[in-house]
C-alpha positions in Angstrom: 77.3 111.5 114.9 79.6 111.9 111.9 78.0 113.3 108.8 77.6 111.2 105.7 80.3 113.1 104.0 82.7 112.6 106.9 82.0 108.9 106.8 82.7 108.8 103.1 86.1 110.6 103.6 87.1 108.1 106.2 86.1 105.2 103.9 88.0 106.6 101.0 91.1 107.2 103.2 90.9 103.6 104.2 90.6 102.5 100.5 93.6 104.8 99.7 95.7 103.0 102.3 94.9 99.6 100.9 95.6 101.0 97.4 99.0 102.1 98.8 99.8 98.5 99.8 98.6 97.2 96.5 100.7 99.6 94.5 103.9 98.8 96.3 103.2 95.0 96.1 102.5 95.4 92.4 105.8 97.4 91.9 107.7 94.7 93.8 106.1 92.0 91.6 107.4 93.7 88.4 110.8 94.6 89.7 112.2 92.5 92.6 110.1 89.4 93.1 111.6 86.0 92.3 109.6 83.9 89.8 108.4 81.5 92.4 106.4 84.2 94.1 104.2 85.0 91.2 101.2 82.8 91.9 100.9 83.6 95.6 101.5 87.3 95.0 98.8 87.3 92.3 96.4 85.6 94.7 97.3 88.1 97.5 96.7 91.1 95.2 93.4 89.6 94.0 92.3 89.1 97.6 93.2 92.8 98.3 91.3 93.9 95.2 88.2 92.0 96.4 88.5 93.6 99.9 88.7 97.1 98.3 85.8 96.3 96.1 83.7 95.1 99.0 84.4 98.2 101.0 83.7 100.6 98.1 80.4 98.9 97.1 78.9 98.4 100.5 75.3 99.4 100.7 76.1 101.9 103.4 78.4 103.8 101.0 75.6 104.2 98.5 73.4 105.6 101.3 76.0 108.0 102.5 76.5 109.3 98.9 72.8 110.0 98.7 72.8 111.8 102.0 75.9 113.8 101.3 74.4 115.2 98.1 71.9 116.9 100.4 74.6 118.4 102.5 76.1 121.9 102.1 79.6 121.4 100.7 82.2 123.8 99.3 83.4 123.5 95.7 86.3 121.1 96.5 84.1 118.9 98.6 81.5 118.8 95.8 84.2 117.8 93.3 85.4 115.1 95.8 81.8 113.8 96.2 81.4 113.7 92.4 84.6 111.5 92.1 83.4 109.3 95.0 80.1 108.7 93.3 81.9 107.9 90.0 84.2 105.4 91.8 81.3 103.8 93.6 79.2 103.5 90.4 82.1 102.1 88.4 82.9 99.4 91.1 79.3 98.6 92.0 78.6 97.3 88.5 81.1 94.5 88.8 80.6 91.3 90.9 83.5 90.6 93.3 84.1 87.2 91.6 84.9 89.0 88.3 87.2 91.5 90.0 89.1 88.6 91.6 89.2 86.5 88.4 90.4 89.4 86.3 93.2 90.2 88.8 94.4 86.6 88.9 94.3 86.3 85.1 96.1 89.6 84.6 98.9 88.6 87.1 99.4 85.3 85.4 99.5 86.7 81.9 101.9 89.5 82.9 104.3 87.3 84.7 104.4 84.7 82.0 104.8 87.5 79.4 108.2 88.3 80.9 109.6 85.0 79.7 107.4 84.5 76.7 108.3 87.8 75.0 112.1 87.2 74.9 111.3 83.7 73.6 109.0 85.0 70.9 106.4 82.6 72.3 103.1 83.8 70.8 101.2 80.6 71.3 102.0 80.5 75.0 101.1 84.2 75.4 97.9 83.9 73.4 96.6 81.2 75.8 96.8 83.5 78.8 95.6 86.5 76.8 92.5 84.7 75.7 91.3 84.5 79.3 92.1 88.2 80.0 90.2 89.1 76.9 87.2 86.9 77.9 87.0 88.6 81.3 87.5 92.0 79.8 84.6 91.5 77.4 82.5 90.4 80.4 83.4 93.5 82.2 82.8 95.7 79.1 79.4 94.2 78.6 78.3 94.9 82.1 79.5 98.5 81.9 78.0 99.0 78.5 74.6 97.8 79.5 74.6 100.1 82.5 75.8 103.2 80.6 74.0 102.6 77.3 77.1 102.7 75.2 79.4 100.3 73.3 81.6 97.8 75.1 84.7 99.7 74.1 83.4 103.1 75.1 82.5 101.6 78.5 86.1 100.6 79.1 87.5 103.8 77.5 85.5 105.9 80.0 87.3 104.2 82.9 90.6 105.7 81.8 89.4 108.9 80.1 86.0 110.1 81.4 83.9 111.7 78.7 85.9 110.3 75.8 84.2 108.1 73.2 85.3 106.1 70.2 83.3 108.5 68.0 85.5 111.4 69.2 88.6 109.3 68.8 87.7 108.2 65.3 87.4 111.9 64.3 90.6 113.0 66.0 92.6 109.9 64.8 91.1 110.2 61.4 92.4 113.7 61.1 95.9 112.6 62.2 95.9 109.7 59.7 95.0 112.3 56.9 98.2 114.3 57.4 100.7 112.1 59.4 101.9 109.8 56.6 102.8 112.7 54.3 104.5 114.6 57.1 106.4 111.6 58.2 107.6 111.0 54.6 108.7 114.7 54.2 110.7 114.6 57.5 112.3 111.2 56.7 113.3 112.5 53.2 114.7 115.7 54.7 116.7 113.9 57.3 118.0 111.3 54.8 120.3 114.1 53.5 121.7 114.7 56.9 124.6 112.7 58.3 124.2 111.7 62.0 126.9 109.8 63.9 125.8 107.2 66.4 127.9 107.0 69.7 129.7 103.7 69.8 129.0 101.4 72.8 129.2 99.7 75.0 127.7 101.9 77.7 128.0 100.4 81.2 124.7 100.0 82.9 126.1 101.5 86.1 127.1 104.7 84.2 123.7 104.8 82.6 122.1 104.6 86.0 124.2 107.6 87.2 123.1 109.5 84.1 119.5 108.6 84.8 119.8 109.9 88.4 121.4 113.1 87.2 118.6 113.7 84.8 116.0 113.1 87.4 117.7 115.6 89.7 117.8 118.1 86.9 114.0 117.6 86.4 113.3 118.2 90.1 112.4 114.6 91.2 112.1 114.3 94.9 114.3 111.4 96.0 112.9 111.6 99.5 109.6 110.4 98.0 110.6 108.0 95.3 113.2 105.9 93.6 114.4 104.4 90.3 114.6 100.7 89.5 114.7 98.3 86.6 111.8 96.4 85.0 111.0 94.6 81.8 108.8 97.5 80.7 109.3 101.1 82.0 106.6 102.4 84.2 105.7 104.8 87.0 104.0 103.2 90.0 103.8 103.5 93.8 101.9 106.4 95.5 102.4 110.2 95.6 104.4 109.9 98.8 106.5 107.1 97.4 106.7 107.1 93.6 108.5 104.2 92.0 109.7 104.7 88.5 111.6 102.1 86.3 113.5 101.9 83.1 115.5 99.2 81.2 119.1 99.5 80.1 120.8 98.4 76.9 124.6 98.5 76.9 124.6 99.0 73.1 122.9 102.4 73.3 121.8 104.8 76.1 119.2 107.1 74.6 116.2 104.8 75.1 116.9 104.4 78.8 117.6 108.1 79.2 114.5 109.2 77.5 112.5 106.5 79.3 113.6 108.0 82.6 112.7 111.5 81.4 109.2 110.2 80.4 108.6 108.4 83.7 109.9 111.4 85.7 107.2 113.5 84.1 104.6 111.0 85.5 106.4 111.1 88.8 106.5 114.9 89.2 102.8 115.0 88.6 102.2 112.4 91.3 104.6 114.0 93.7 102.9 117.4 93.3 99.3 116.4 93.6 97.4 118.3 96.3 98.7 117.0 99.6 95.9 118.8 101.6 93.4 116.4 100.0 95.5 113.3 100.2 93.6 110.0 100.5 90.6 111.4 98.7 89.6 110.9 95.1 89.8 114.6 94.3 93.5 114.4 95.1 94.2 111.9 92.4 95.4 112.6 88.8 92.7 113.9 86.6 92.8 111.2 83.9 95.1 108.9 82.0 95.5 111.3 79.1 96.4 114.2 81.5 98.9 111.9 83.2 100.4 111.0 79.8 100.5 114.7 78.9 102.8 115.3 81.8 105.2 112.5 80.8 105.2 113.5 77.2 105.6 117.2 78.1 108.8 116.2 79.9 110.0 113.7 77.2 108.9 115.3 74.0 108.3 119.0 74.5 111.1 119.6 77.0 113.4 116.5 76.8 114.0 116.5 73.1 114.2 120.2 72.6 117.6 121.5 71.5 117.8 123.7 74.6 117.3 120.8 77.0 119.6 118.5 75.1 122.3 121.1 75.2 121.8 121.3 79.0 122.0 117.5 79.3 125.1 117.0 77.2 127.7 117.8 79.8 126.2 115.1 82.1 126.3 112.6 79.2 129.9 113.3 78.5 131.0 113.2 82.1 129.4 109.8 82.7 129.6 108.1 79.3 132.7 109.7 77.7 133.2 112.0 74.8 133.6 111.7 71.0 132.5 113.1 67.7 129.0 111.6 68.1 128.6 113.7 71.2 129.3 117.0 69.6 126.4 119.3 70.4 124.8 119.5 66.9 125.1 115.8 66.3 123.7 114.9 69.8 120.6 117.1 69.1 120.1 115.6 65.7 120.5 112.1 67.1 117.7 112.7 69.6 115.5 114.4 67.0 115.9 111.6 64.5 112.7 110.4 62.8 112.8 106.8 61.7 109.7 104.5 61.8 110.5 101.5 63.9 108.8 98.5 65.5 109.0 99.4 69.1 106.4 101.9 70.4 108.3 103.0 73.6 111.4 103.8 71.4 109.4 105.5 68.7 110.1 109.1 67.7 107.2 111.5 68.3 106.2 111.8 64.6 105.7 108.1 64.0 104.4 107.4 67.6 100.7 108.2 66.9 100.7 105.5 64.3 101.6 102.9 67.0 98.8 104.1 69.1 96.2 104.2 66.3 97.2 100.6 65.4 96.6 99.4 68.9 93.4 101.3 69.3 91.9 99.9 66.2 92.8 96.3 67.2 91.7 96.5 70.8 88.4 98.1 69.9 87.6 95.3 67.5 88.8 92.7 70.0 86.5 94.0 72.8 83.6 94.2 70.3 84.1 90.5 69.5 84.7 91.4 65.8 88.2 89.7 66.0 89.8 87.1 68.3 93.2 86.8 70.0 94.4 84.5 67.2 93.7 87.3 64.6 96.0 89.8 66.3 99.3 89.0 64.6 97.8 89.2 61.1 96.0 92.5 61.9 99.2 93.8 63.5 101.2 93.1 60.4 98.6 94.7 58.0 98.3 97.9 60.0 102.0 98.2 60.7 102.6 97.9 56.9 99.9 100.4 56.1 100.8 103.0 58.7 104.6 102.7 58.9 105.7 100.5 56.0 107.2 97.9 58.4 107.1 94.1 58.4 106.5 92.1 61.6 105.8 88.7 60.1 106.8 86.1 62.7 108.3 88.7 65.0 105.9 88.6 67.8 108.4 89.9 70.4 108.8 93.2 68.6 105.2 93.2 67.3 102.1 92.3 69.2 103.8 91.1 72.3 105.9 94.2 73.0 103.5 96.0 75.4 102.4 95.1 78.9 99.0 96.8 78.8 96.8 94.0 77.4 98.3 91.5 79.8 96.2 92.9 82.7 93.2 93.9 80.6 93.9 97.6 80.3 91.8 98.0 77.1 91.0 101.6 76.5 94.3 102.8 77.7 96.3 103.1 74.5 94.4 106.1 73.0 95.4 108.2 76.0 99.0 108.3 74.8 98.2 110.3 71.7 95.6 112.4 73.5 98.4 113.0 76.0 100.8 114.1 73.2 98.2 116.6 71.9 97.6 117.9 75.4 101.3 118.2 76.0 101.8 120.3 72.9 98.9 122.6 73.8 100.2 123.0 77.4 103.7 123.9 76.1 102.1 126.5 73.9 100.5 127.8 77.1 104.0 127.9 78.8 105.5 129.8 75.9 102.7 132.4 76.1 103.2 132.8 79.8 107.0 132.6 79.6 108.2 134.1 76.3 111.8 133.6 77.4 111.2 129.9 78.1 113.8 128.7 75.6 116.5 130.7 77.3 115.4 129.5 80.7 115.7 125.9 79.6 119.1 126.4 78.0 120.4 128.0 81.3 119.0 125.1 83.4 116.4 127.3 85.1 113.4 124.9 84.8 111.6 126.0 87.9 109.4 128.6 86.2 108.2 125.8 83.8 107.5 123.5 86.8 105.7 126.4 88.6 103.4 126.9 85.6 102.6 123.2 85.5 102.0 123.2 89.3 99.7 126.2 89.1 97.7 125.0 86.1 97.7 121.2 86.3 99.4 119.5 89.3 97.8 121.3 92.3 94.2 120.7 91.0 94.2 116.9 91.1 90.7 115.9 90.0 89.0 119.1 91.1 88.0 119.9 87.5 86.9 117.9 84.5 89.6 117.3 81.8 88.0 119.8 79.5 87.7 122.5 82.2 91.3 121.9 83.4 92.7 122.3 79.9 90.5 125.4 79.2 91.6 127.0 82.4 95.3 126.3 81.6 95.3 127.3 77.9 92.1 129.2 77.2 90.6 126.4 74.9 89.5 122.8 74.8 91.8 120.2 73.2 93.0 121.6 69.9 95.1 119.1 67.8 96.4 122.1 65.8 99.2 122.7 68.4 100.5 119.1 68.1 100.7 119.3 64.3 102.4 122.8 64.5 104.9 121.5 67.0 105.9 118.6 64.7 106.2 120.8 61.7 108.2 123.5 63.5 110.7 121.1 65.1 111.3 118.7 62.2 110.7 120.8 59.1 111.4 124.4 60.2 114.1 123.8 62.7 112.4 125.7 65.5 
């Protein structure tokens, strides 16, 4: 007879294979699928999510978990069993009917958003979002009652185990205490600097070739992934077949280029997760914030450094042409420009945390029932004005409709972006300690030592360790926001 642990590994391998199909069908829905396929695809994905839910929450799985806990296991198997138990407990709380309803509502809201956002159709979007919020509150209440915490903390724990709104309030409160002044000092400093903007148009096909060249430079495995186009850039698929997307604008190329660098960071993490544990929970990425730390390590710590931009510039000139704006110093200054803007995904790394804090404060109140969907535009305008001094009155497209995350009920996700930025700064500090010559290595295009450090300290461990233990093992300390602040001050005020 198979042991309880062996039965569990077979069950989770089966779930992983269904997850594979769901991930690719979801990618297709957001990239290739014609509009007429939306409703049936949404129904098919909902059916698949119910099937996965039934498999995971079967009574026998609970019995096997109890039996396996009495079985001698090595440390990796124990970590895997811990993640299995967590997945089971998270799923068992929710009735299949709620899982199905939330999946259908999310698919409907996301698909309609693709047309509603360009049309600035807040009313149409709000109607669909109200149902997503209603179901998300229902889920949050179930989880909160089981875990003895607030609704929002219950959803936050799904994305970032161990994190609470109390910890976020403290961390984000600290950022809010120094970020506005730092932002003002940097903007004032840069106002005295002249930066030329490369004149377009930039052909989409040329931008795609640039994107592929950048991905190659960053070590993307094209035998296990591909690049496509979507309304909102994302990284999807599975570790063996990672699908990343970007969006192109013929008037400028930097947002698409940096979007690709960001998503390639996600992809490299996925492609280098421990293959010997594939199909098991322990082989998955540690948490959403750690995943974001990898994309932001690539985009912010590495991608916007003077050394990497200098390395990238010949590719840019070869594919997009030359000119005064693509002189080295100007190209670096252009990519390190700090200017508060409306769009989060295009934001510089100094003003970016303000976008995250704004969304966190709104979604926390929304899930708590303190505000309703109809209140979002006014709250958005108030917080955007307070944090970044910008006006979004009537501009829903570039305001509260710009992101995809709320369409499928991913409440609790946004805080992980700024947590990820802080982890990224701390990890790069660890790289500099291990590789004092890292700046020269990047300038020469020898990025492999950096990737080796990431593989050794983050990628190869999957979910073997808790987030705290993973970061402590890699850097010698728990999350320390000091490194994020020092990084911003050094790059934008001290020219380091």
